[in-house]
C-alpha positions as a printed NumPy array, in Angstrom:
array([[-12.833,  57.808, -19.216],
       [-10.812,  55.906, -16.62 ],
       [-12.565,  52.632, -17.334],
       [-11.726,  52.92 , -21.028],
       [ -8.12 ,  53.753, -20.14 ],
       [ -7.632,  50.738, -17.897],
       [ -9.666,  47.987, -19.561],
       [ -7.807,  46.318, -22.375],
       [ -5.603,  43.399, -23.32 ],
       [ -3.956,  43.134, -19.882],
       [ -7.384,  42.957, -18.203],
       [ -8.61 ,  40.265, -20.597],
       [ -5.373,  38.311, -20.171],
       [ -5.536,  38.597, -16.385],
       [ -9.16 ,  37.432, -16.262],
       [ -8.402,  34.501, -18.565],
       [ -5.362,  33.389, -16.564],
       [ -7.242,  33.763, -13.266],
       [-10.152,  31.732, -14.654],
       [ -7.824,  28.832, -15.457],
       [ -7.57 ,  28.247, -11.72 ],
       [-11.287,  27.616, -11.195],
       [-12.098,  23.974, -10.308],
       [-14.472,  23.367, -13.234],
       [-13.251,  19.951, -14.423],
       [-14.834,  17.09 , -12.436],
       [-12.41 ,  14.721, -10.679],
       [-13.057,  10.978, -10.622],
       [-12.547,  11.083,  -6.841],
       [-12.038,  13.761,  -4.212],
       [-10.368,  13.303,  -0.864],
       [-12.082,  14.74 ,   2.183],
       [-11.496,  18.48 ,   2.45 ],
       [-10.595,  18.935,  -1.235],
       [-12.61 ,  20.467,  -4.053],
       [-14.796,  18.251,  -6.215],
       [-13.095,  19.5  ,  -9.358],
       [ -9.721,  20.358, -10.787],
       [ -8.684,  23.381, -12.815],
       [ -7.549,  23.858, -16.381],
       [ -4.22 ,  25.161, -15.055],
       [ -3.635,  22.006, -13.005],
       [ -4.619,  19.721, -15.858],
       [ -2.319,  21.462, -18.349],
       [  0.556,  21.603, -15.83 ],
       [  0.254,  17.877, -15.113],
       [  0.202,  17.046, -18.818],
       [  3.161,  19.294, -19.616],
       [  5.356,  18.567, -16.6  ],
       [  4.55 ,  14.924, -15.846],
       [  5.259,  13.919, -19.449],
       [  8.667,  15.561, -19.503],
       [ 11.837,  13.554, -18.905],
       [ 12.743,  15.678, -15.88 ],
       [ 11.886,  14.635, -12.314],
       [  8.362,  15.757, -11.406],
       [  8.534,  15.221,  -7.661],
       [ 10.87 ,  16.947,  -5.247],
       [ 13.28 ,  14.958,  -3.067],
       [ 12.164,  13.965,   0.424],
       [ 11.938,  16.937,   2.775],
       [ 11.574,  19.597,   0.08 ],
       [  8.298,  21.239,  -0.882],
       [  6.889,  24.09 ,  -2.942],
       [  4.107,  26.495,  -2.022],
       [  0.758,  25.332,  -3.431],
       [ -1.844,  27.614,  -1.836],
       [ -5.589,  27.16 ,  -2.137],
       [ -8.382,  29.432,  -0.929],
       [ -9.15 ,  27.046,   1.935],
       [ -5.502,  26.336,   2.749],
       [ -3.336,  29.349,   1.811],
       [ -0.201,  27.884,   3.432],
       [ -0.468,  24.465,   1.763],
       [  2.672,  22.948,   0.22 ],
       [  3.333,  20.097,  -2.193],
       [  6.201,  17.942,  -3.403],
       [  4.789,  17.757,  -6.962],
       [  6.037,  20.419,  -9.374],
       [  2.882,  20.217, -11.548],
       [  0.596,  20.778,  -8.559],
       [  2.511,  23.883,  -7.524],
       [  2.517,  25.272, -11.079],
       [ -1.195,  24.635, -11.521],
       [ -2.04 ,  26.441,  -8.308],
       [  0.376,  29.355,  -8.667],
       [ -0.254,  30.2  , -12.347],
       [ -3.739,  31.71 , -11.742],
       [ -2.126,  34.023,  -9.169],
       [ -0.432,  35.796, -12.073],
       [ -3.871,  36.559, -13.504],
       [ -5.158,  37.859, -10.181],
       [ -2.037,  40.027,  -9.962],
       [ -2.729,  41.558, -13.379],
       [ -6.328,  42.269, -12.385],
       [ -5.161,  43.829,  -9.126],
       [ -2.728,  46.03 , -11.027],
       [ -5.553,  47.229, -13.286],
       [ -7.704,  47.967, -10.229],
       [ -4.905,  50.136,  -8.787],
       [ -4.528,  52.002, -12.106],
       [ -8.291,  52.586, -12.215],
       [ -8.307,  53.916,  -8.645],
       [ -5.386,  56.255,  -9.376],
       [ -7.083,  57.563, -12.529],
       [-10.363,  58.245, -10.705],
       [ -8.51 ,  59.91 ,  -7.839],
       [ -6.635,  62.134, -10.308],
       [ -9.689,  63.153, -12.362],
       [-12.418,  63.316,  -9.717],
       [-12.591,  65.593,  -6.723],
       [-15.495,  66.993,  -4.728],
       [-17.975,  64.655,  -6.444],
       [-17.14 ,  66.11 ,  -9.876],
       [-15.177,  64.289, -12.533],
       [-13.168,  65.992, -15.238],
       [-12.169,  64.402, -18.489]])
């Protein structure tokens, strides 16, 4: 019952957005300590932002958060890099929200090892 209540469009959207952050596109080169691939989110962000007429790099001394799993406190001066790394976080947030709703539903309907519909 709870699974059917929680799973839906938001879950599918969250999983899709989160998956855009996976490094599945091979890079022609990889610096030491970086992943061997880039993500769909990064590729799309670079294409969309770098081709715009607006500045794509921040002025000297300014930076944006651009966390990775290996380096959660990493920062960057490139707007596209930050967008590509932060966008999948929205998907993980949606999935986390669904997990909380599922937990609350189970807690409400199940007690003493018995579940009620």
